[in-house]
C-alpha positions in Angstrom: -27.9 -17.8 0.2 -27.5 -19.3 3.7 -25.0 -21.9 4.6 -24.8 -24.3 7.5 -22.1 -23.6 10.0 -20.5 -27.0 9.1 -20.3 -26.0 5.4 -18.9 -22.6 6.2 -16.4 -23.9 8.8 -15.0 -26.3 6.2 -13.6 -23.2 4.4 -12.4 -21.4 7.5 -9.0 -20.6 8.8 -8.7 -22.7 12.0 -6.5 -20.2 13.9 -9.0 -17.5 13.1 -11.9 -19.6 14.4 -9.9 -20.4 17.5 -9.5 -16.7 18.3 -13.2 -16.1 17.8 -14.0 -18.9 20.2 -11.6 -17.5 22.9 -12.8 -14.0 22.5 -16.5 -14.9 22.7 -16.2 -17.3 25.6 -13.2 -15.9 27.5 -12.2 -19.5 28.0 -8.4 -19.7 28.0 -8.3 -23.4 28.1 -8.6 -23.2 24.3 -5.2 -21.6 24.3 -3.4 -24.8 25.3 -2.5 -28.0 23.5 -3.8 -29.7 21.4 -5.4 -26.5 20.0 -2.3 -24.3 19.5 -1.4 -23.3 15.9 2.1 -24.3 14.8 4.8 -22.0 13.6 4.6 -21.7 9.8 7.6 -20.3 7.9 6.0 -20.5 4.5 5.2 -17.3 2.6 1.4 -18.1 2.8 -0.4 -19.5 5.7 -1.6 -23.0 6.2 -5.3 -22.6 7.0 -5.3 -25.6 9.3 -2.7 -23.9 11.5 -0.9 -27.3 11.7 -3.5 -28.4 14.2 -4.5 -32.0 14.2 -7.9 -32.7 12.5 -9.5 -34.0 15.7 -8.6 -30.8 17.5 -9.8 -28.7 14.6 -13.2 -30.4 14.8 -13.4 -29.7 18.5 -12.9 -26.0 17.7 -15.6 -26.1 15.0 -18.1 -28.0 17.3 -17.5 -25.7 20.2 -18.0 -22.6 18.1 -21.2 -24.0 16.6 -22.6 -24.4 20.1 -21.5 -20.9 21.1 -23.0 -19.2 18.1 -26.2 -21.1 18.7 -26.4 -19.8 22.2 -25.9 -16.2 20.9 -28.6 -16.7 18.3 -31.0 -18.0 21.0 -30.3 -15.1 23.3 -28.6 -17.4 25.8 -25.2 -15.7 25.6 -24.3 -12.1 25.5 -21.5 -10.7 23.4 -18.5 -10.2 25.6 -16.6 -7.1 26.5 -13.2 -6.7 24.7 -10.5 -8.8 26.2 -7.9 -7.1 28.4 -4.5 -6.2 27.0 -2.8 -9.2 28.6 -5.2 -11.8 27.1 -5.4 -9.9 23.8 -1.6 -10.0 23.5 -1.5 -13.7 24.3 -4.2 -14.3 21.6 -2.2 -12.4 19.0 0.9 -14.4 19.7 -0.9 -17.8 19.6 -2.9 -16.8 16.4 0.3 -16.4 14.4 2.5 -18.9 16.5 5.1 -16.1 17.0 5.7 -13.8 19.9 3.8 -10.6 19.4 4.9 -7.8 21.7 2.3 -6.1 24.0 2.9 -2.8 22.2 0.7 -4.2 19.3 -2.3 -4.6 21.5 -3.6 -1.0 21.5 -3.0 -0.6 17.8 -4.8 -3.8 16.9 -7.6 -3.1 19.4 -8.1 0.2 17.6 -8.2 -1.6 14.3 -10.8 -4.0 15.5 -12.9 -1.2 16.9 -12.6 -2.1 20.6 -11.2 1.3 21.5 -11.6 4.6 19.7 -9.4 5.2 16.7 -10.1 8.8 15.7 -9.2 12.2 17.1 -11.9 14.1 18.9 -12.3 17.6 20.2 -10.8 17.9 23.6 -12.8 21.1 24.3 -16.0 20.8 22.4 -17.6 23.8 24.0 -14.5 25.9 23.3 -14.7 25.4 19.5 -17.4 27.9 18.4 -19.3 27.1 15.2 -18.1 30.3 13.6 -14.4 29.3 14.1 -15.0 26.1 12.0 -17.0 28.0 9.5 -13.9 30.2 8.7 -11.5 27.2 8.6 -11.0 25.5 5.2 -8.9 22.6 4.1 -7.9 21.8 0.5 -7.4 18.1 -0.4 -5.5 17.4 -3.6 -6.4 14.1 -5.2 -9.5 11.8 -4.9 -7.8 8.5 -4.4 -7.8 6.4 -1.3 -5.8 9.0 0.7 -7.9 11.9 -0.3 -11.2 10.0 0.4 -9.8 9.1 3.9 -8.9 12.7 4.5 -12.4 13.9 3.6 -14.1 11.4 5.8 -11.9 12.1 8.9 -12.4 15.9 8.5 -16.1 15.4 8.1 -16.2 13.6 11.4 -14.8 16.7 13.1 -17.0 19.1 11.3 -14.1 20.7 9.4 -14.9 22.2 6.0 -12.9 20.9 3.0 -12.7 21.1 -0.8 -11.2 18.3 -2.9 -9.8 18.8 -6.4 -8.9 16.0 -8.8 -7.8 16.3 -12.4 -9.7 13.1 -13.4 -13.4 12.8 -14.4 -14.0 10.3 -11.6 -12.7 9.4 -8.2 -10.3 6.6 -7.6 -6.8 7.9 -8.2 -4.4 5.3 -9.3 -7.1 2.7 -9.5 -9.0 4.9 -12.0 -6.0 5.6 -14.2 -4.2 2.3 -14.3 -6.7 0.3 -16.3 -4.2 -2.0 -18.1 -5.1 -5.7 -18.5 -5.2 -7.6 -15.3 -4.4 -4.6 -13.1 -5.0 -5.6 -9.5 -3.6 -5.6 -6.0 -0.6 -7.6 -4.8 -1.6 -7.1 -1.2 -4.5 -9.3 0.1 -7.8 -7.3 -0.3 -9.0 -8.0 3.2 -6.0 -5.9 4.4 -6.1 -3.5 1.5 -9.1 -1.7 2.8 -10.1 0.8 5.5 -10.6 -0.4 9.1 -13.6 1.9 9.3 -15.1 0.5 6.1 -14.6 -3.3 6.0 -15.6 -5.1 2.8 -16.8 -8.6 3.6 -17.6 -9.3 -0.1 -14.3 -9.0 -1.9 -14.8 -11.4 -4.9 -11.2 -12.5 -4.9 -8.4 -12.6 -2.4 -6.3 -10.4 -4.7 -9.0 -8.5 -6.6 -8.6 -6.8 -9.9 -8.7 -3.1 -10.6 -12.5 -2.7 -11.2 -13.4 -4.2 -7.8 -10.9 -2.0 -6.0 -12.1 1.0 -7.8 -15.7 0.2 -7.0 -14.8 -0.2 -3.3 -13.2 3.2 -3.3 -16.3 4.7 -4.9 -18.6 2.9 -2.5 -16.7 4.2 0.6 -16.9 7.8 -0.8 -20.7 7.3 -1.4 -21.3 5.6 2.0 -19.7 8.5 3.9 -21.3 11.1 1.6 -18.2 12.7 0.2 -18.5 11.6 -3.4 -20.8 14.4 -4.6 -18.7 17.2 -3.0 -15.5 16.5 -5.0 -14.4 19.0 -7.7 -13.5 16.6 -10.6 -11.9 17.7 -13.8 -10.2 20.3 -11.7 -6.4 20.8 -11.6 -4.6 22.4 -8.7 -2.2 24.7 -10.6 -0.4 26.2 -7.6 -0.5 26.8 -3.9 1.3 29.8 -2.5 1.7 30.6 1.2 0.5 34.0 2.2 2.3 35.1 5.4 0.0 38.0 6.1 -3.2 35.9 6.3 -1.5 32.6 7.3 -3.4 30.8 4.5 -2.5 29.1 1.2 -3.5 31.0 -1.9 -4.7 28.2 -4.3 -5.2 28.5 -8.1 -7.5 26.0 -9.7 -8.1 25.3 -13.4 -11.4 23.7 -14.5 -12.1 21.5 -17.5 -12.6 24.6 -19.7 -9.2 26.0 -18.8 -10.6 28.8 -16.7 -8.7 29.7 -13.6 -10.1 30.6 -10.2 -8.6 31.4 -6.8 -9.5 30.2 -3.4 -7.9 30.2 0.1 -7.2 27.3 2.4 -5.9 27.3 6.0 -4.5 23.8 5.5 -3.5 21.8 2.3 -3.4 18.0 2.3 -1.7 16.4 -0.6 -3.1 13.0 -1.5 -1.4 12.6 -4.9 1.0 9.9 -3.7 4.2 8.7 -5.2 3.2 6.7 -8.3 1.2 9.1 -10.5 3.7 10.4 -13.1 4.6 7.7 -15.7 8.4 7.3 -16.3 9.0 7.1 -20.0 11.3 9.9 -21.2 14.7 8.3 -20.5 14.8 6.0 -23.6 16.9 7.5 -26.4 15.2 7.7 -29.8 11.8 6.7 -28.6 10.3 9.6 -30.5 11.5 8.0 -33.8 9.2 4.9 -33.3 6.4 5.0 -35.8 4.0 2.5 -34.2 1.9 2.7 -31.1 3.9 3.3 -28.0 2.3 3.8 -24.6 2.9 3.5 -20.9 1.1 0.8 -18.9 -0.6 3.6 -16.8 -1.9 5.2 -20.1 -3.1 2.0 -21.7 -4.3 2.3 -25.3 -7.4 0.2 -25.5 -7.8 1.3 -29.1 -4.6 -0.6 -30.1 -5.3 -4.2 -31.2 -2.4 -6.4 -30.3 -3.6 -9.4 -32.3 -0.9 -10.6 -34.6 1.5 -7.8 -33.6 5.1 -8.0 -32.6 5.0 -6.4 -29.1 7.9 -5.2 -26.9 7.4 -4.9 -23.2 10.1 -2.7 -21.6 10.5 -3.5 -17.9 9.7 -6.5 -15.6 8.2 -4.8 -12.6 4.7 -5.1 -11.1 2.7 -3.9 -14.2 4.7 -6.2 -16.5 4.0 -9.1 -14.2 0.3 -8.4 -14.5 0.0 -7.6 -18.3 2.3 -10.3 -19.8 -0.3 -13.1 -19.6 -2.9 -11.2 -21.6 -0.4 -9.6 -24.1 1.2 -13.0 -24.8 -2.2 -14.5 -25.5 -3.0 -11.9 -28.1 0.3 -10.9 -29.8 2.1 -13.0 -32.4 5.5 -12.3 -30.7 6.4 -10.7 -27.4 9.8 -9.5 -26.4 10.5 -8.5 -22.8 13.5 -6.3 -22.0 14.7 -6.9 -18.5 17.4 -4.8 -16.8 17.5 -7.1 -13.8 15.4 -10.1 -12.7 12.7 -9.9 -10.0 11.9 -12.3 -7.1 8.5 -13.8 -7.8 6.4 -15.3 -5.0 3.7 -17.9 -5.5 0.3 -17.6 -4.0 -2.5 -20.1 -3.9 -4.8 -17.2 -3.3 -3.8 -14.9 -6.2 -6.1 -16.4 -8.8 -8.6 -17.8 -6.3 -12.2 -16.5 -5.8 -13.5 -16.0 -2.3 -16.1 -18.6 -1.8 -19.6 -17.6 -0.7 -19.1 -19.6 2.5 -16.1 -17.5 3.4 -18.0 -14.3 2.8 -20.7 -15.7 5.1 -18.1 -16.2 7.8 -16.9 -12.6 7.5 -20.4 -11.4 7.8 -21.8 -13.7 10.5 -19.2 -15.0 12.8 -18.3 -12.4 15.4 -14.7 -11.2 15.2 -13.8 -13.6 12.3 -13.0 -10.8 9.8 -11.0 -8.9 12.4 -8.8 -11.8 13.3 -8.4 -13.0 9.7 -7.2 -9.4 8.9 -4.7 -9.5 11.8 -3.2 -12.7 10.4 -2.7 -10.9 7.0 -1.3 -7.9 8.8 1.3 -9.9 10.6 2.3 -12.2 7.7 2.5 -9.4 5.2 3.8 -6.7 7.5 5.6 -6.5 10.8 6.1 -10.3 11.0 8.1 -10.0 7.7 10.2 -6.9 8.4 12.8 -8.6 10.7 13.7 -10.9 7.9 14.9 -7.9 5.9 17.4 -6.6 8.5 21.1 -7.3 8.1 22.6 -9.8 10.5 26.4 -9.0 10.6 27.1 -12.5 11.9 25.4 -14.1 8.9 28.0 -15.6 6.6 26.1 -15.2 3.3 25.3 -11.5 3.3 25.7 -11.3 -0.5 22.7 -13.6 -1.1 20.5 -12.9 1.9 20.2 -10.6 4.9 19.9 -13.3 7.7 18.9 -16.9 8.2 15.1 -16.2 7.8 15.7 -14.2 4.7 17.7 -17.1 3.3 14.8 -19.4 3.9 12.6 -17.1 1.8 15.3 -17.2 -0.8 15.3 -21.0 -0.8 11.5 -21.2 -1.1 11.4 -18.7 -3.9 14.2 -20.4 -5.7 12.6 -23.8 -5.4 9.4 -22.3 -6.8 11.3 -20.7 -9.8 13.1 -24.0 -10.5 9.9 -26.0 -10.4 8.1 -23.5 -12.7 11.0 -23.4 -15.2 12.0 -27.1 -15.1 13.7 -27.9 -18.4 14.4 -24.3 -19.3 17.9 -23.7 -18.0 18.2 -20.6 -20.2 15.3 -18.9 -18.5 16.5 -20.0 -15.1 19.8 -18.2 -15.7 18.0 -15.1 -16.8 15.4 -14.9 -14.1 17.2 -16.0 -10.9 18.1 -12.8 -8.9 21.5 -12.5 -7.2 20.3 -10.1 -4.6 18.3 -10.9 -1.4 14.6 -11.4 -1.4 12.6 -8.1 -1.0 15.6 -6.0 -2.2 13.2 -4.8 -4.9 9.5 -4.9 -4.8 8.6 -8.6 -4.6 6.0 -9.7 -7.1 3.2 -12.1 -7.0 3.1 -14.7 -9.8 0.5 -13.9 -12.4 1.5 -16.9 -14.6 4.8 -15.1 -15.3 7.0 -18.1 -15.5 4.3 -20.0 -17.5 4.1 -17.1 -19.9 7.9 -16.9 -20.3 7.8 -20.5 -21.5 5.4 -19.8 -24.4 6.9 -20.1 -27.9 5.9 -16.6 -28.8 7.7 -15.0 -25.8 11.3 -14.0 -25.6 13.0 -12.6 -22.5 16.0 -10.4 -23.2 18.2 -10.2 -20.2 19.3 -6.6 -21.1 17.8 -3.2 -20.8 17.1 -0.9 -23.8 19.9 1.2 -25.2 17.9 3.1 -27.8 15.2 3.0 -30.4 15.7 3.4 -34.1 12.5 3.6 -36.1 10.7 0.3 -35.5 13.8 -1.3 -34.1 14.8 -1.6 -30.4 18.5 -2.0 -29.7 19.3 -3.6 -26.3 22.3 -2.7 -24.2 23.9 -6.0 -25.2 23.9 -4.8 -28.8 21.1 -7.1 -30.1 18.1 -5.7 -31.8 14.4 -6.6 -32.5 11.9 -5.3 -34.9 8.6 -4.5 -33.2 5.2 -3.1 -34.1 4.1 -1.9 -30.6 6.0 -0.8 -27.5 4.5 -1.0 -24.1 6.5 0.9 -21.4 6.3 -1.0 -18.1 8.9 1.4 -16.8 7.3 2.6 -13.5 6.8 6.1 -12.3 8.8 9.3 -11.4 8.4 8.3 -7.8 11.0 10.9 -6.6 9.0 13.8 -8.1 6.3 13.9 -5.5 3.8 16.6 -5.8 5.6 17.9 -8.9 2.3 18.5 -10.7 1.6 21.5 -8.4 3.7 24.6 -8.1 4.1 24.8 -4.3 5.7 28.0 -2.9 6.2 28.2 0.9 7.7 30.9 3.1 10.1 33.4 1.7 9.4 32.3 -1.9 11.0 28.8 -1.3 9.5 26.2 -3.7 9.0 22.6 -3.0 10.6 21.7 -6.3 13.8 23.5 -5.3 13.7 21.9 -1.9 13.3 18.3 -3.1 15.0 18.6 -6.4 14.3 15.8 -8.9 14.5 12.8 -6.6 15.2 13.7 -3.0 11.9 14.3 -1.2 12.2 14.3 2.6 9.6 15.1 5.2 9.0 14.7 8.9 7.1 11.5 9.5 6.6 11.6 5.7 4.2 14.5 6.0 5.6 17.9 6.8 8.5 20.0 5.6 10.2 23.2 7.0 9.1 26.5 5.3 5.8 24.9 4.2 3.4 25.7 7.0 0.1 23.8 7.3 1.0 21.5 4.4 0.7 17.8 4.9 1.6 15.0 2.5 -0.2 11.7 2.6 1.8 8.7 1.2 4.8 11.0 1.2 8.5 10.4 1.4 9.6 7.2 3.2 6.0 6.0 3.8 5.8 3.4 1.0 5.3 -0.1 2.3 7.9 -2.0 0.3 8.1 -5.1 2.5 4.3 -5.7 2.4 1.4 -4.3 4.2 -1.1 -1.7 3.0 -0.8 2.0 2.0 -4.4 2.3 3.3 -3.1 1.6 6.8 -0.6 4.4 6.2 -3.4 6.8 5.1 -5.3 6.1 8.3 -2.2 6.7 10.5 -1.4 9.9 8.7 -4.9 11.3 8.9 -4.9 10.5 12.6 -1.8 12.7 12.8 -3.1 15.5 10.6 -6.4 15.7 12.4 -4.4 15.8 15.7 -2.5 18.8 14.4 -5.6 20.6 13.1 -7.7 20.1 16.2 -4.9 21.4 18.4 -4.4 24.3 16.1 -8.0 25.3 16.3 -8.4 24.7 20.0 -5.2 26.7 20.8 -6.0 29.4 18.2 -2.8 28.7 16.3 -2.8 30.0 12.7 0.2 28.0 11.4 2.4 25.1 12.2 5.8 24.8 10.6 8.0 21.9 11.4 11.3 22.8 13.1 14.3 22.2 10.7 16.2 20.4 13.5 13.3 18.1 14.2 12.8 17.4 10.5 16.5 16.7 9.9 16.9 14.5 13.0 14.0 12.4 11.9 15.4 11.9 8.4 18.8 11.0 9.7 17.1 8.3 11.8 15.3 7.1 8.6 18.6 7.0 6.7 20.4 5.2 9.6 17.6 2.6 9.8 17.7 2.0 6.1 21.4 1.4 6.3 20.5 -1.8 8.1 17.8 -3.0 5.7 17.7 -4.9 2.5 16.9 -1.9 0.3 20.4 -0.5 0.9 22.0 -3.8 -0.1 25.2 -3.0 -2.1 25.3 -3.6 -5.8 21.6 -3.4 -6.2 19.6 -0.7 -7.9 15.9 0.0 -7.7 13.4 2.9 -8.0 13.5 3.1 -4.2 16.9 4.8 -4.4 17.6 8.3 -5.7 20.6 9.3 -7.9 22.7 9.7 -4.7 21.8 6.2 -3.5 19.5 7.4 -0.7 16.4 5.4 0.0 13.6 7.9 -0.4 10.4 5.8 -0.9 10.1 2.9 1.5 9.3 3.2 5.2 12.0 1.6 7.4 9.8 1.3 10.5 7.5 -1.4 11.7 3.9 -0.5 11.3 3.5 -0.4 15.1 6.3 2.1 15.2 4.7 4.4 12.6 1.3 4.0 14.3 2.9 5.2 17.5 4.8 8.1 15.8 1.6 9.4 14.2 -1.0 8.7 16.9 -0.8 12.1 18.7 0.9 15.2 17.2 3.3 17.1 19.5 3.1 20.7 18.5 6.5 21.3 20.2 8.0 19.9 17.0 6.6 22.9 15.2 7.1 26.6 15.1 3.7 28.0 16.0 2.2 31.3 14.9 -0.9 32.7 16.5 
């Protein structure tokens, strides 16, 4: 269905339209008053940009004229803006200063300059060299799909193995009720495969899974993946400078293959955490983890316990409370919950039309999300030693977030002082993964829902005993207890040089890697979404996957062109990088004293989140320096 520009523009983000107008015309007079967006400190953007209605209409009218000229062949599409103008546009778009260092990264993301690695010596890479070079990719989620696509572009052979019957990774497995993203969809997607037709701003699991599958099919990798195939072990063979890989198929039969390079795409959140509750085996009713949802269990009329109040609990409570007779939630500590006008909102067809038909609209809209949910947010999570209220917040801007989130909580729980006392955190916002409200507070107010402000001590038969000594009789237990995030790549027996195993190196919960990807004594092994690459303050792990594959392909192309058989990160380089990571985390909210989260290991080290700005990590991973590695010909 077609829409008039006037109808579509009524649904538009005005700052985004303004950037489109400037980029198409090159007319910088639009970058002055009265057209400038105003600073917006709210968690979610005002689509008017704070611009007066009369000025908004001038922007709409001018863009209608410009698009008409393009349609009539009276105006040609412009060349990309220069770095100076682009930087100015970024700053004015979000009404904050954006440093020039962001320009090349965002111009890559928008497709104005090349993003991918290419062969520097095309004629020096004989076909037979590539024919003898093989890469194993473990996991067919977003990271694995990204890896396959980027290797294909270079003509590098790969095999991909995944234990599941379909592709999709975490989005295939986590099929609990209302599973979905808590990062805006238009950012939670590949730059090289934009989706202009997300049905919702925060889409549910099936739409994300379908997007993952569609990308794999579009780039012709889907039918080359070995599904129902487990990677049992990978063992480094020093003589051949290859990984000996043992695979197990659906029938339990083993086969062996060789790979010059192994890329792990298994991520951090793939092993459900459920073994730590004493007496759980004595429970006689259905008991299952949210990531292993039992669709055969009818919750109607049942007394249901939800253990945990993290992201999955936030998403499932509304559905569970509407079905069960009674729901008891066991909460070790409260979570900060942010509102979003967009979380339950469908994307209107007019907005999809804008994404598809207005030049640069999708790109600039995505940039606004990147800034508000990523690097624009990170400074609010850094400790300001001069701030007098460090117990409650990290700095003045972080305190504004606290005030906004508290006001929202109080408004939602008005008249329920008992729930306010249970749900108001005493730690700074973003100290734990911040959650988007899926009618959480509304569900807590239901008569059939009880929030117990205590963790679980143990289970006795059909009785759950809390740490505060109270107990409840239940029929069903749902474990919303997260994942064994510290046990990365634990499903595969990885043995490197001199018989050193990855399990011994990392232990149960202390994974470390150079730039989150490589470890000493494990040559030619790269981890995607590895240690300290999680985006805890916002952003998109898909952005991380693209950065990491840029680095991995940079390493591989240099290896092949220089006839290097193996790259093994130098221990001193690895250790210095991880010290820098730890030092940076000491200044950030996740190290706030007196607060525990799954981001920390048993020694208190932050092993999961990335401490860097996205632009820092983009720069770190853009071009691999093989001087950081021990090279073997």
